[in-house]
C-alpha positions in Angstrom: 0.0 0.0 -0.3 1.1 3.4 -0.7 0.2 6.3 1.2 0.7 10.0 -0.1 0.1 12.8 2.2 -0.8 16.1 0.5 -2.2 14.1 -2.1 -4.6 16.9 -3.5 -2.2 19.1 -4.2 -0.5 19.1 -7.9 2.3 16.9 -7.2 0.4 14.5 -5.2 -2.7 14.3 -7.8 0.1 13.3 -10.5 2.0 10.8 -7.9 -1.3 9.1 -7.3 -2.4 8.8 -10.9 1.6 7.4 -11.8 1.0 4.9 -9.0 -2.4 3.9 -10.0 -1.0 3.4 -13.3 1.4 0.7 -12.1 -1.7 -0.7 -10.6 -0.6 -0.1 -6.9 -3.2 0.5 -4.4 -3.1 4.1 -3.0 -4.4 5.6 -0.1 -4.8 9.4 -0.7 -4.7 11.9 2.5 -6.6 14.9 2.1 -7.3 18.0 4.1 -10.2 19.6 2.1 -10.0 19.7 -1.5 -10.4 16.6 -3.2 -10.9 18.0 -7.1 -7.5 16.3 -8.2 -8.8 13.0 -7.2 -12.3 13.1 -8.9 -13.1 10.0 -10.9 -10.0 8.2 -9.4 -9.8 4.7 -8.2 -8.3 5.6 -4.9 -9.0 5.3 -1.3 -9.3 8.7 -0.1 -9.2 9.5 4.0 -8.7 12.8 5.7 -5.7 13.6 8.1 -3.9 16.7 9.9 -0.2 16.4 10.0 -0.8 18.3 13.6 -2.9 15.5 14.9 -0.9 12.4 15.4 -3.8 10.0 15.9 -5.0 10.9 12.5 -2.0 9.6 11.1 -1.8 6.5 13.1 -4.9 5.4 11.2 -4.0 6.8 8.0 -0.6 4.9 7.8 -2.2 1.5 8.9 -0.9 -1.3 6.5 1.6 1.1 4.7 4.3 0.0 3.2 5.5 3.2 1.7 4.5 6.9 3.0 5.0 9.8 0.6 5.3 12.9 2.8 3.8 15.6 0.3 1.9 17.6 2.7 3.0 21.0 3.7 2.2 24.9 4.4 3.6 26.7 1.7 4.0 30.4 2.5 5.5 33.4 1.0 4.8 35.8 3.8 7.6 36.5 6.3 5.5 36.3 9.1 4.3 33.1 9.2 6.9 31.4 10.9 4.5 29.8 14.0 2.3 28.3 11.2 4.6 26.7 8.9 6.5 25.5 12.0 3.5 23.6 13.5 2.7 22.0 10.0 5.9 21.5 8.4 8.1 20.8 11.1 6.0 19.4 14.1 4.0 17.7 11.2 6.8 15.9 9.7 8.2 15.0 13.2 4.3 13.5 13.8 4.8 11.6 10.1 8.0 10.1 11.0 6.4 8.7 14.5 3.6 7.8 13.0 5.6 5.9 10.2 7.6 4.1 12.9 4.6 3.2 15.2 3.2 1.3 12.2 5.9 -0.3 11.1 6.2 1.5 7.7 9.1 0.2 5.6 10.0 3.2 3.7 9.2 7.3 3.6 9.9 9.3 0.8 9.7 13.0 2.0 9.6 16.0 -0.3 11.9 18.8 0.6 12.8 22.0 -1.1 15.7 23.6 -2.9 15.1 26.5 -1.0 16.0 24.5 2.4 19.6 24.6 0.7 22.2 27.3 1.2 22.1 28.8 -2.3 25.9 30.3 -2.0 28.3 30.3 -3.5 26.3 31.1 -6.5 29.4 30.5 -8.8 29.4 27.0 -8.1 26.8 24.3 -9.1 24.5 23.2 -5.9 24.1 19.5 -5.3 23.1 17.6 -2.2 26.3 18.1 -0.4 25.1 21.7 0.1 24.4 22.9 3.7 20.8 23.2 4.7 19.8 26.8 5.4 19.5 28.0 9.0 18.9 30.9 11.3 15.8 33.1 12.0 16.7 35.8 8.9 16.0 32.7 6.2 12.6 33.0 5.0 10.1 30.8 7.1 9.1 28.3 4.4 12.5 27.6 3.7 13.7 27.4 7.6 11.0 24.9 8.1 11.7 22.3 5.3 15.4 22.7 6.3 14.4 21.7 9.8 12.2 19.0 8.7 14.8 17.6 6.5 16.9 17.2 9.5 14.2 15.2 11.4 13.7 12.9 8.2 17.7 12.4 7.9 17.8 11.1 11.6 14.7 8.5 11.0 17.1 5.7 9.6 19.0 5.3 12.7 15.8 4.3 14.3 14.8 1.7 11.5 13.0 3.7 9.1 14.2 3.6 5.6 14.0 7.2 4.2 14.4 9.0 0.6 14.5 13.0 0.3 13.2 14.4 -2.9 14.6 17.6 -3.8 12.6 19.5 -6.6 13.0 23.1 -7.8 10.3 25.3 -9.1 7.3 23.0 -10.3 4.9 23.5 -12.9 2.6 21.2 -14.8 -0.9 19.8 -15.4 -3.6 18.7 -12.6 -3.1 22.1 -10.9 -6.5 22.7 -9.5 -6.2 24.6 -6.7 -3.9 26.1 -8.7 -0.2 26.3 -6.8 1.2 30.0 -6.6 3.0 29.4 -9.8 -0.2 28.2 -11.3 -1.8 31.1 -10.6 1.2 33.1 -11.9 0.7 31.6 -15.2 -3.2 32.4 -15.0 -2.4 36.0 -14.4 0.4 36.3 -17.2 -1.9 34.8 -19.7 -4.8 37.2 -18.5 -2.8 40.2 -18.9 -3.2 40.8 -15.2 0.6 41.3 -14.5 1.9 44.8 -15.5 5.6 44.3 -14.8 8.2 41.4 -14.3 10.8 41.5 -12.0 14.4 41.0 -13.5 15.1 37.4 -12.4 13.9 33.8 -12.8 13.9 30.0 -11.3 15.0 26.6 -12.2 11.7 25.1 -13.4 10.7 21.5 -13.5 7.9 19.5 -14.8 5.8 17.7 -12.4 5.6 14.4 -14.5 9.5 14.3 -14.4 9.5 14.9 -10.3 6.9 12.3 -10.1 8.7 9.9 -12.2 11.9 10.6 -10.2 10.0 9.7 -6.9 8.6 6.5 -8.1 11.8 5.5 -9.2 13.5 6.7 -6.1 11.3 4.5 -4.0 11.8 1.6 -6.4 15.6 1.6 -6.8 16.9 4.5 -4.1 19.0 3.3 -0.9 18.1 4.6 2.1 19.3 7.9 3.7 19.8 9.2 -0.1 19.0 12.5 -1.1 18.2 13.3 -4.8 18.0 16.9 -6.4 15.1 16.7 -9.2 15.8 20.3 -10.7 15.1 21.1 -14.4 16.1 24.2 -16.6 16.6 28.1 -15.2 14.6 30.6 -17.2 14.1 34.2 -16.5 10.7 35.4 -16.2 10.7 37.0 -19.5 10.9 33.9 -21.4 8.0 32.5 -19.4 5.7 35.7 -20.1 7.2 35.3 -24.1 5.9 31.7 -24.6 2.7 32.5 -22.3 1.8 35.2 -25.0 2.3 33.2 -27.8 0.1 30.7 -26.5 -2.8 33.0 -25.2 -2.6 36.1 -27.7 -2.4 38.5 -24.9 0.7 40.8 -24.9 3.6 40.0 -22.6 4.5 42.7 -20.3 6.9 45.0 -21.6 8.4 46.6 -18.2 11.1 44.4 -16.7 12.2 45.9 -13.0 15.5 45.3 -11.8 15.4 43.0 -8.5 16.7 46.1 -6.4 14.2 48.4 -7.3 11.5 45.5 -6.8 13.3 45.2 -2.9 12.6 49.2 -2.6 9.0 48.8 -3.3 8.5 45.4 -1.9 6.8 47.0 1.3 4.4 49.1 -0.7 3.4 45.8 -2.6 2.7 44.1 1.0 1.0 47.2 2.5 -1.5 47.4 -0.9 -2.4 43.7 -0.9 -3.1 43.7 2.6 -5.3 46.8 2.0 -7.1 44.8 -0.8 -7.3 41.7 1.0 -4.9 39.9 -1.8 -2.0 38.4 -2.7 1.0 40.6 -3.4 2.3 40.1 -6.6 6.1 39.5 -5.1 7.2 39.2 -1.6 10.5 39.4 0.0 10.5 35.8 -0.2 10.2 35.4 -4.1 12.6 38.1 -4.3 15.2 35.9 -2.7 14.1 33.0 -4.7 14.8 34.8 -7.7 18.6 35.3 -6.6 19.0 31.6 -6.0 21.7 29.3 -7.7 21.3 28.9 -11.3 23.3 25.8 -11.6 21.4 23.3 -9.6 22.4 19.6 -10.4 20.3 16.8 -11.1 23.3 14.8 -12.2 23.1 12.3 -8.9 19.5 11.6 -9.9 20.5 11.2 -13.9 22.9 8.4 -12.6 21.1 6.5 -9.8 17.5 7.0 -11.2 17.8 7.5 -14.9 16.1 10.8 -14.5 16.2 13.3 -17.5 13.7 16.5 -17.1 12.1 17.5 -20.5 12.6 20.6 -22.3 10.9 23.3 -20.3 8.9 25.3 -23.0 7.0 21.6 -23.4 6.2 21.6 -19.9 4.8 25.2 -20.2 2.6 24.9 -23.2 1.1 21.6 -21.7 0.6 23.1 -18.5 -1.2 26.4 -20.2 -3.4 23.9 -22.2 -4.4 22.1 -19.1 -5.6 25.2 -17.6 -7.4 26.1 -20.7 -9.3 22.9 -20.7 -10.7 23.5 -17.1 -13.6 25.4 -16.1 -13.5 28.7 -14.6 -10.0 29.7 -15.7 -8.9 32.9 -17.5 -6.9 30.8 -20.3 
């Protein structure tokens, strides 16, 4: 039995489909939104990372647990919430696995849990984790949670840690923060871009790597599943060609975006909306552009597809959904 926390998210929905395609029974743990699982032959169960008893019940009979669920926040004032879900919640997951005799835990970390400097050298699995209260809350929480998972093999639980970069792709029902940005671009609702970018990776490639890691990865290993670095201008250009909406012509230097970030945050608070960018997002745009997936390629046969294919498939998926601006 495969159990997946966070199964209703974009990665979770794709992972459920991948395991069902292999004929594996899947138990999908969800909180509220179940749209990504509609029509699938999958057992669903409500669970809460902050309630250990619900995890004990959810993991009963599981051979492998994929832990994807987390509190994703780009708000610098959410440490209490992200610590409770991402750190203490991961501790609860590990304890529930041990109590249920689960064989293997596959944990989804984040590339931002790792120190990005030095920027002129490729970032691989040997980079130290970030630490300190100056680190954005989400990044810090994922680093602390990963430390908990790294200690689990000493107690008899096999672990594999997956480290993806910026994930995009189909079955993004909620949608994700990146999915929301694509929708806004396609609708012409982003007036300007910030001069920066991300390492983008297709959710289907991440899922394929995660499935292979469960099957052939060694306990205690960590695998970076990265894709290709592209500036936001590339995303806007491809999206504009797909949607027919003119791409933003104004590109703001990051230093200028830094100056206006407090204003954007204040306006968003007044309008009860999500700011176009936050300090955490600007920090992520300065991340290392050389993120190596050489280890995953060697051990798992991992090979990310061209990014333009990913973006066009994602935009096509959004276009065919109800209540979408595409």
